[in-house]
C-alpha positions as CSV (number, residue, x, y, z in Angstrom):
1,X,13.5,-6.6,-6.0
2,X,13.9,-9.9,-7.6
3,X,12.3,-11.6,-4.6
4,X,9.3,-9.2,-5.0
5,X,5.7,-11.4,-5.1
6,X,3.9,-11.4,-8.3
7,X,1.2,-11.4,-7.2
8,X,1.6,-7.5,-6.2
9,X,2.0,-4.8,-3.4
10,X,0.1,-3.0,-1.9
11,X,1.2,0.5,-0.4
12,X,-1.1,2.4,2.3
13,X,0.4,5.3,4.1
14,X,-0.3,8.0,5.4
15,X,0.5,11.2,3.5
16,X,0.9,13.0,6.8
17,X,2.9,10.5,8.8
18,X,4.8,12.1,11.2
19,X,7.6,8.9,11.5
20,X,7.7,7.2,8.2
21,X,7.8,10.2,5.5
22,X,5.2,9.3,2.6
23,X,8.2,10.1,0.4
24,X,9.4,6.0,1.1
25,X,6.1,5.0,-0.1
26,X,6.8,6.5,-3.3
27,X,10.5,5.3,-3.9
28,X,9.2,2.5,-3.4
29,X,6.8,2.2,-5.4
30,X,9.1,3.5,-8.1
31,X,11.7,1.5,-7.0
32,X,9.1,-1.3,-8.4
33,X,7.9,-0.3,-10.9
34,X,11.3,0.6,-12.8
35,X,11.7,-3.6,-12.0
36,X,9.0,-3.9,-13.6
37,X,6.4,-4.3,-10.9
38,X,2.8,-3.6,-10.4
39,X,2.1,-1.5,-7.1
40,X,-0.8,-0.4,-5.6
41,X,0.1,2.9,-4.8
42,X,-2.6,5.0,-2.0
43,X,-1.3,7.9,-0.3
44,X,-3.8,8.3,2.3
45,X,-3.9,12.5,2.8
46,X,-4.3,13.7,6.9
47,X,-3.2,10.0,7.7
48,X,-0.4,9.6,10.5
49,X,0.5,6.4,12.2
50,X,-2.8,3.9,12.4
51,X,-5.0,6.4,10.4
52,X,-5.1,8.6,12.9
53,X,-6.9,11.8,11.6
54,X,-8.4,9.7,8.4
55,X,-12.4,9.8,9.2
56,X,-14.4,5.6,9.7
57,X,-15.3,6.1,6.3
58,X,-11.7,6.3,5.5
59,X,-10.1,3.7,7.6
60,X,-12.9,1.6,6.4
61,X,-11.8,1.6,2.7
62,X,-7.9,0.6,4.0
63,X,-9.3,-2.8,5.6
64,X,-11.7,-2.8,2.2
65,X,-8.6,-2.1,0.9
66,X,-6.1,-4.7,2.0
67,X,-8.8,-7.8,2.7
68,X,-9.0,-6.9,-1.6
69,X,-5.5,-7.7,-1.9
70,X,-4.9,-10.5,0.3
71,X,-8.4,-12.2,-1.3
72,X,-6.7,-11.3,-5.1
73,X,-3.9,-13.2,-3.6
74,X,-5.7,-16.3,-2.2
75,X,-7.0,-16.6,-5.7
76,X,-3.6,-16.6,-7.6
77,X,-1.3,-18.8,-5.0
78,X,2.4,-18.1,-5.8
79,X,3.4,-19.7,-8.9
């Protein structure tokens, strides 16, 4: 975990993902927290791969969260 970007980690995962269980993202977030990081984990109920199962508004929220995260990273370049 020493190579984790200090600006943070955004994890968006569909809770109903048929290929990669949401538990994998939960475990990643737990490992990051135990290493002193502060990941932003968002599990999306009904979401499968490629956000299938989510409403248009929920997909738009995923994109908005991602853009917000990227903007925060750009505002705070890696030390």
